[in-house]
N, C-alpha and C positions, 0 to 999 in steps of 0.2 A: 256410274256404279262405284260404290265405295270399296275400299280394300277388303273389308270383312266379307262383303257379298262375293267378291272375286275369289277369295280363298274358299268360300263355301262351295262355289261352282266347281273349282278345281278339285276340291276334296271329293265331290260327288262323281266327278269324271275319273279321277286317278285311282281311287280306292277300288271301285268295281273292276277297272281294267287290271289292276295289280292282282286282285283275287282271281280273275279269269286266267291270267297268264300263269300264276302259280298253280292253279288247279289243272290247267292244261299240261304244264310241265310234269306234274306228279302223275297225271293220267298216262302221258306218253312214256314215262320211265317204267311204269308198271306194264303197259301194253307192249312195249318193245322188248320186254323180257321173254315174251313168247312169240313175237313177230319181228322179222328181220327186214330192215330196209337198207339198201346199199349205201345211200348217201350218209345215213346216220352211222353206219359201221365204218365207213371210210374216215369220217370225222373222228370217231373214237380211235381208230388206228393212228391217225396223226397225233392225237393228244397223248395217247397212252404209250406208244412205242417209238416215237420219233423225236429227235433233237436236232438242232441246227448243227451244220458242219462248218468248221473254220475254213474249209476250202470252198470258195464261191462256185467252182465248177461242179461241185457235188450238191451243195445247197442244204441237204438234210440227210441223215442216216438213222439207223436204229439205235436206240439207247441200249447199251450193253446190259445183260442180265435183267432184261425186262420181260414181262409176260402179260397176256390178256386173252380173253375169249372174244373172238371176232367172227361174225357170221356163224355163230354156234360152234366154232372150232377153237381148240386150244392152240395158242401161238406162244412159243418160247424163243427168246433171243439169247444167243450165247454170249460169252464174255467179250467177243470181238465184234459183236453187233450184227450177227447173222442168224437167220432161222435155220440152225443146223446143230449138229453135235459139236463138242469141243474138239479141235484139232491142234496138235502140236505144230509149231512152225518148223521144227526140225523134221526132216524126211525119214520115214521108215522104208521097208522093202516094197510097199505097195505102190502101184501106179497112182498118180495123183491128178485129178481133173478139177478145174474151177468152172462153175457155171455163172454167167452174167445175165442179168435180165431185169424185168420190172415185176409187177404184181403177179403175172402168170408164172414166172420162174419162182418167185417167192412162195407161190402156192395158195393164193387168196381163196378162201372158202373151202379148202380141203385139208384134211389131216395131213401131217407131215409124211406119214407112211403111205399116203395115196398120191403124193406129188410125183411128177415125172422124174424129178431129181433123185428121189429115193428109189423109184423103180429102175431107173437106169443104173444107179450104183449097184443094185442087186444083179442086174443083167450083165453089167461089165465084169463084176466079180466072178461070175460063172465061167468067164473066159480067161480072166486074169485078175488076181487080187487088186482091187481098186477102191480108192476113197474119193468121193465127190464132195467138194466144198461149195455150198450154195450161197452166192453173193447177191441173189435177187432181192430187190427192194421195191415196194410199191411206189407208183407215181414217178418212176425214173424214166429219163430218155437215154439215148445212146451216149451222149456226152457225159452224163452222170455215171452211167454204168462203167464206161472205160476209165474215167478218172478215179472212181472208187477202186477199180482193180489196180491201177497204177499206185494208188495210195496204200491200199490194204491187202491186195490180193497177191502181188508179186512176191511178197515175203514167203509165201507157201511153196514157191518154186514148183509150179505145176508142170506136168508133162504135156498137158493139153488144156486149152481154154476154149469154151464154147459160149458164144453169145446168142441168146434166144431173142430174136427180133420180132417186134410186133408193130402193127401199122402206125400206132401213135408215137413210136419212138423217135420220130423226126420232129415232134412238136418242140417249140422253144422251152427253155427252162421255166418251170412253173413259178409264178410269183408267190411270195410269202403273203399270207392273209394279213390284211391291215389290222383286223381285230380278232386275233386268234382265240381270245378268251370267250368269244361268243359261241365257239364250238362246244363249250361245256353244257350248253342248253339244248336239250332235245327239240324243244318247240321251234327254236330258230333254225336248226339244221333241217328238221322235217319240212317245215313250211317253205323254207327257202328252196329246197329241192323241188317242191311242187310248183313254185313260182317259175323256176327255171324251165321245168317241163312244159308249162303252159306257154311261156314265152317262145320256146323253140317250136311249139306247135302252131302258134297263131301269128307270131311276129315274122317280119321279112328277114329271116336269118338263113345262112347257107345250110343246105341239107347235110346229112351225115356224109354222104358220098362227096359232095362238093367241098366240104371242109378238108377232108383228107386228100383229095386231089390237089387242092391249093397248096398244102404244105410240102408237096413233092415237086412243085414247079422249080425250074432252074434258078429262079430269083429268090426263093424262100430261104430266109436266114437259118431256120431250124434244119433244113435239109443240108445246107452248106456246112453247118457245124457237125451234123451227123457224119458226113463224109470225112471231115477233118479228124473226127474221133476214130473212125475206122482206119484211117492212115496211121494214126498214133498207135493203135492196137497192133496193126500189122508190123510196124517198125519195132515195137516191143517184142513181138514174136520172133522176128529175125535176130534181134540182139540177145534175147534170153534163151532162145532155142526151144520154145514150146510150140506144139502143133496148135493151129488156130482154125476154128470152123465156126460158121454161122448157120443157125436154123431159123427159118422164117415160120412163125406160128400163124395160123389162120385166125381171122376175125370171124366169130361164130354166128353172126346174124343170118348170113346167106352164103351157102357153100357151093351151090350149082344153079346158075353160073356164079362164080365167085365175084363178089363186089369189087375187090381191089386187085384184080389180076394185072391191070396196067401198072399200078404202083409197085406190086411185087416184082414184076419183070424189070422195072427200073432199078430196084434195090439189088436184085440178083445180078443184073448186068454190070452195075457199078462194082460190086464186090468181086466178081470174077475178073473184071478189068484190072484190079489192083492185086490180084493173086490170092484172094481169100476163098477157100472152098465153101460152098453154100448149097443148102437144100431147101426147097420150098414145100412145106408140108400141106399147103392148101390143096395141092393136087391129090394128095392121099385122102383128104377128108371129103372129096366130092361125092363119094358114095353114101354119105350120111343123109338120109331123106328128111330127118326131123331135127334141125339144128338146135332148137330149145332143149332137146333131150341131153345136150352136152353142157348146159348152163348150170351154174351153181344155184341160181334162183331165177324166178320169173322176171325180175327186174335187173338181173345181173348176168351178163353173157361171159363172165370169166369161166374157164374150163372147169368142169366138175371132175369127179374121180374117174368116170368113164373116159372123158376127154384126155385126162392125164395119161391113162393107160395107152390110148391111141398115139399120143405124142411120143411116149417112150418106145412103143412098138415101131412106129414109122421112122424114127430117127436113129435107132440102135445100130444098124449095119453101117450107116453113113459115118457115125461117130467112132465106130470101132475099126474103120479101115486102116488108120495109121498105126493101130496097135497090133494088127495081125502080123 
């Protein structure tokens, strides 16, 4: 086969493929303006609102003064890199509380006014004037949350720090994508998420329950780093004089019987053994008979506005104990 014939064949293969990919990308961009898919939105979150952190124990953080519409919700990041109002570093007369956490604390999929952070700030203030500073960032584990606080939260001199813990917070530090630019293309993100779903369904991979049980084994590196981070946060509390509490948030796929009761007991037992006050909200959510009614979307079990209301309701008295 001569070179000319080879080029003709390549042309006949490559051009239709390129046209198909371009048309698919354009179609998905139009389609996704009115249809929301979790993986696509998470990819957009990483591209539009996140930047690398110089601290390897943090990995990434929000880009200051950035904004985007994600999951159909407006998200604005303040000048210090948090989804919250602007707060002066200098203290006023109000009680000051800092919240630490991942995408649940960040308020993924709900308006800021619907987040448990906003609702608790309102409820706190009914008892005592209070401002809550929300340091929650999506895709964080406990190590990142604690180090973000030590880097950027201590300067606010809080009276209280609350870490909202979720079952995946003992996972190892997420790896940075090798080809982050591919996230710009909807077609790649969309179909890659479908491939992962099929792989988890048919391949010989650990189940949801098996995966999270494994990361809480005594030998798991992520759990060891999580415990070390909690020790560091407790030591900071003793040194700086702020009240420290931890709230365990439930995983919302199955609430009765709760899927991760064993793992929650392990976390609670460890925290109490090192002197950190803790409450497990999974117990309070057992009465919910239809867990999907608490999800932000059918393919996304992050807590919706109703679930945020329940989190605020069930944790309020526990968090206010030290302030009374």
